[in-house]
N, C-alpha and C positions, 0 to 999 in steps of 0.2 A: 373763471369765476363769474357769477352772474349777479344781477340785482334782484331785489325782492319781486315776487310775482304780483300780478295785478290784484289778486284776492286779498293781499295784505296792504294795499295802498290806502294811506290815511290812518292806519292803525299804529299806535305807539308800541314800541318794543323796548323792554329792559333785558339786557343780556348780562347774566351773572356768570363770570368765568372763574372757575376754581383753580387756583395756582399756588396752593399752600403746601403741596407735598414736598417732603424732604429730598426725595429722589436718591436714596442711599445706594441703590443699585447702579447708579451712574458712576460711583466711585470718583466724585469730583468735588472740588471746592466751589464750583460754579453752580448756582441753583439750577435744578433740572430744566425749568421752563425757559432758561436763558441760553440753553444750547441751541445752536443754529442749524437750520435746514435751508439749503439754497440761499444762504446769505442773509437770512432773517431768523430771529429767535422763534422758537416754537410758540411762545406767548404772542409774539408779534403777528404770526400767521393767524392765530385764533382771533385776536382783536380785530385784524383786518377783515376776517370773514364775518364777524359780528356786525361791523359797520356796513359791509356789503349786503347783509341780510336786512338792513334797515333799522339797526339799533338806534334808538333815540336817547338811551341812557345805558352806560356800561358800568358795571360794578365788578371789581376784581377782588377775590378773597385770597389773602397772602399770608405767608409765614411772618410773624412779628419780627421786626428788626432787619428785614431784607431790603436795605437801601437800594441795592442794584436792581431788584425787581421793581421797586417803586419808580426808579428813574426810567426803566424801560416802558412802564405803563404810561408815564407822562410823555415820553417820546412818541410811542406808537399810537396812543389814544388820549390826546390832551383833553383834560376835563373829566376823565373817568374817575369814579370814586373808588377808593381803596379801603378795604376792611380787613383787619387782622383776625386770624383764627388762632386763638391761644391753645385750644384743645382740639384734638382730632377724634371726634366721636361719630364719624360717618359723613357721607355725602349730603344727606339732608341737613345735618347739623352745620355743615360748611355753608350751604346755601343760606341758611338762616343767619349766618354771620353778617350777611348783607341785608338784614331785615329792613334797615332804614331805606334802602333803595327800593325794596319791594313795597313798602308802605307808601312811597311817593306815588304809586299807582301807574299802571300801564295796561293797555289792552292785552298784550302778549308778554310772556316771560320765556326766555330761552336759558337753559343751563348748559354751559359748555365747559370744557376742560383745557387747561393750559398746556397739556402734553399731547394733544391730538392735532398736530399741525396740518394734516392732510384734508381735514374737513373744510369744504369750500363754502363761500357765502351763498352759492346757489342751493346747496344742500340745507343750510340753515333756513333759507327762505322756504324751501319745501317743507321743512319740519314744522314751521309755525303756521303754514297755510291752513291746516285743518281747524285751527282755532277760530279762524274767521268763519268757518262753516258750522261752528257750534260745539266742537270738541273741547273738553276740559283739559285733556292731557294728550300729547302726541309723543310717541317714543320712536327713536331712531333704532332700526334693527337690521340685521343681515342674516342670511342663511349660510350656515357653515357646515361642510361635511365633517369637520372635526371640532365640535363645539366645546371640548374640554377646557375648563377654566373660565368660561363666559357665563354670565347670568342668562337664564332662559326666559324667553317671552312665551307665556302660556296662553293658549287659546281654547275656547270651547265654541263649537258651532260657527267658527270663523270670526269670533269676537275675542278681543283681548280680555283676560280676566286677572292676570297678575304677572309680575316679573319675579323670578326666584333666583337668588344667588345659588351657585352650584353647591356650596357646602350645606345649604339648607334644603336642597331639592331632594325629592324622592327619586327612586330609580326610574320610574316611568317619566318623571319630569326631566330627568337628565337625558333621556332619549330624544327630547325635542332638539331640533337643529336651528330653530329661529332664535338668534342670540341678541342680547341687549348691547347696543353700541355705547350706552351710557348717557348720551345727550338726550335732553328732554325739553319739550315746550309745554308750558302750562298757561291756561287762561288766567289773566290778571285778576279776574273776579274770584277765582278759586284757589290761587296759588298759596297764599298765606294760610288759609284754613287747612288745606291738604298737608302742607309742610308741617304745620303745627301739631297735627294729629299723628304723625309718624312716630311709632314706638321703636324700641330696641330689643324686642323679644326674639332674638335670633342667636345663632351660634357665636357670632362675634360680639354681641352686645352693642351693636352700632345702629345709628339711625340712617337707614338706607333710603336714598332718594327714590329708587324704583318702587318702594312700597306705596308711593302716591297713586300708583295704578290701581292696586286692590282697593284702596280707599275710595277712589273715584268710581270704580265699578259698583261698590257697595252703596254709594250714594245715587246710583242710577245715572251717572254722567257718562258721556261718550269718551272712549279712549281710542285714539287712532294710532296706526303703525305706519311709519314712513320708511321705505326700503333704501338701503345704501349698500354699496359694495364693501366687502370686508376690508379691502386694502385701504379705502378712504377712512374707515372708522378706527383703524389701529392706533393705539396709544404708544408712547415711547417711555420705557422704564429703564433701559440700559443702553450701552453703546452699540450693541448688536442691533437693537430695534431702531436706534437712531440712524444707523447705516441703511437699514431697510427703508425707512421713511425718506432718506436722501435719495435713494435709488428710485423710489416711486415718484417723487416730485420732479426729479431730473427727467424721467421719462415723459411726464406731462409737458415740461418746458421745452424739451427737444422737439416733441411732436408739434407743439404750437408754433415753434420757430420754423419748422419745415413747412407746415401748412400755410404759414404766413409769407413764404417765398424765399426763405434762406436755404442754402445748401450746406449741410453738415457732412463732410466727406466721410467721417467715421463718428457717427452720433454718440456712440457709447463712450468715446474718449473726450467729449466736449462737456464742460461743466458750466451751467448757467446759474445766474442768480434770479431771485423771484422777480426782479424788476428789469432784467436785461431786455433791451429793445434792439432787434435786428431788422433792418430794412429789407426791401425787395432785392433779390439777386445778390445778396451778401454771400460770400464764400468763406466758410470757416474750415480750415484744415485740421488734421488730428491734433489732439492733446493741447487744446486751448482752454484756458480757465477765465471765466468772466466773473469778477467780483461784483458787489453791489454798485449801482449807479452808472452803468455803461449803456450808452446809446450809439448804435452803429447805423450810419446812413446808407442809402441805397448804393449798390454796386461796389461796396468795399470788399477787400480781401484781408482776412486775418490768417497769416501763415502759421505753420505748426509751432507748438511749444511756446506760445505767447501767453502773457498774463496781463489782463486789463482790469482796472478797478477805478471807478469814479471818473471815467474818460468819455469824451464826446467826439465822435468822428463824423465829419460831413461826408457827403457822397464822394465815391471814387477814391477813397484813401486806401493805402496799403500799409500793413503793419506786419513786422516779423520777417522771417522766423526768429524765435528766441528774443522777442521784444518784451519790454515791460512798460506798461502805461499805468502810472499811479494817479491818485486823485488830483483833479485840476488839469489833467492833460486834455488839450483841445486841438484837434487836427482839422484844418479847414480843407476845402475841396481839393482833391488831387495831391495832398501832402503824402509824404512817404517816410516811414520810420523803419529802418532795416534791422538786421540781425545784431543782437546784443546792444541795443540802444534802450536807455531808460529815460523816460520823460515824466517829470513831476511838476505840477502847477505851472505848466508852460503851454504856450500857444504857438503852433506852427501855422503860418499863413498858407494861403492857397499855393500849391505846387512846391512848397518848401521841402527840402530833403535832408535827412540825416541817415545815411545808409548803413553805417557800421560803427559799432564799438564806442558809443558816446553816452555821456550823461548830460541831460538838459533839464536843469531844475530852476524854477523861478525865473523863467525867461519868456521873452516875446520875440519871436523869430518871423521876420517879414516874408511876404509872398515871394516865392521863387528863390529864396536864399538857399545856399548849399553849405551844409555843415560837414566838414571832412572827418574821416575816421580818427578816433581817439580824442576828439574834442570834449572838453568838460567845462561846464559853467561852475566856477568856484563860488557857490551861493551862500556859504555859511562861514562866518568868521569866528565861530565858537560861542557867540552870544545871540546874534541876530541873522536873519536871512535877508539877502539882497538880490535885486533883479538885474538880469542882463538883457539888453535890448540889441537885437540884430536887425538892421534895416532890410528893406525889400531888395532882392537881387544881390545881397552881399555874398562873398565867398570866404569861408573860413577854412584855412588850410589844415591839413591833418596834424594831430597831436598838439592842438592849441589849447591853452588854459586861459579862460576869460574870467578875470578876477572881479567879481561884482562888488559894488555897483559899477557897471561899465556899459558903454554904448558904442556899437559899431554902426556907422552910418550906411545909408542906402548905397548900393553899388560898390562899397569898399571891399578891398581884398586884404586878408590877413595871411601872411606867409606861414608856411608849415613850421611847427615847432616853436611858435611864439607864445610868450606869456604876456597877455594884454591886460594892463592894469590902469590904462588911461583911455579916455574916449578917442574914437577914430572918426574923422570927419567923413562925410559923403564922398564916395569915389576915391578915397585916399588908399595908399598902400601902407600897411603897418607890418613891420618886421621887428620882433623883439627877441633876439637871441644873440649869443656871443658870436663875434666874427670868426669865421673858419680860417685856420692857418695850415698850410701844407709845407712840411720840411722834407726836401728831397733827400733820398738815401739814408734816412734816419732808421728805418726798420731793421736792416741787417745788423747794425751795431747794437741795437737793443736786444735782438735775439741772442747775439754772442755773449753779451753781458749776463743775460739770464741763464744761459747754459753754463757759464763759469761759476755763477753762484750755486747752481744745482750741484755741479761736480764737487765744489768745496764742501758742501753739506754732506755728501756721500763718503768723504774720506774718513777712514777709521781714526 
């Protein structure tokens, strides 16, 4: 994604994002625009693109009463204005629901849709660029060998004259292959006038935003067309299209990671989030999932079948296979988390190791410490979470339970199988388990007694 072009520098931009659709084809209790693609909601993607295109004001038109959508807007675009659309009378009617934002004035206006998550900030910047050169309207369009279902961008002598919805188009108009992507930019000086004059004399009886094109042409104003790939312009209306969008953005993210210096052994099996950061010479083995908020330093290795979310890895860290890093996991230089280890809200110091079968939650583990197989930090007492502190160079024996809050000092050793509920001093040995007793010759007698009990049970 890119920033606004130089032709738009210094020009104000209002972005109107239409996000009021019910999304009934999603078959979901979740509003359509809140379904996620690459770890971010579709609406979040569009709002981010608007900011990247230089939006100085953002207005979002929403379904009334959708508190979850309002929360996402505040999270993704603090300060954005929210406007309810009580009636659905077409896209132009939806844009005018944000009349107050339009009346505030801007050099440029962009209309985008909350269910088009693949449109980038760079494309929105290109869409508004013709306005700085005098165009009153700019439409985003793509050429499609199979245009069925799309509105057609109609031209005469190389100039745009109208956009026609397919159900209103004549047979010759339907033969056109230049399709309307839906997104539009309007000059702030003409936006309200054009929008206000759009009528509903069409098959659906709706106020169509694309009709602004014919009005502008009739007024002698310039209408520009900005080309985009069909894949980038696609909207999402159902779960199938959601999966298509996911595949498209994953392809982008994987390519960017590889070009940035990371090796993905089997790229098609690695899933990245919109904000995943992979350093140089990072090696990612097959079937790794990166949730949001992951940063991987240079030279790290993430072995197969690992899942990371909200984690930060310093250079030279090794993770997995089959490891899970949850939010708040921080691994410092050279640390190692091995197979079937889960880390949550915990820091492993430089060179610290937890190689097998452990849970480390709400913990601080010092540099060079070794955590044995089967170790768990007992961080939750049923009401509150508590922290475990393990000092630098400490050795925690296998199958140890550390009952937080508890501290194990630097250089201390904890014997295998211990339950540690009290602090351990630096360089001390802690062993907390029952003393072993060996009874010589006891086993044969026990076996004989068991055999006799079994025989007694089998008698008629």
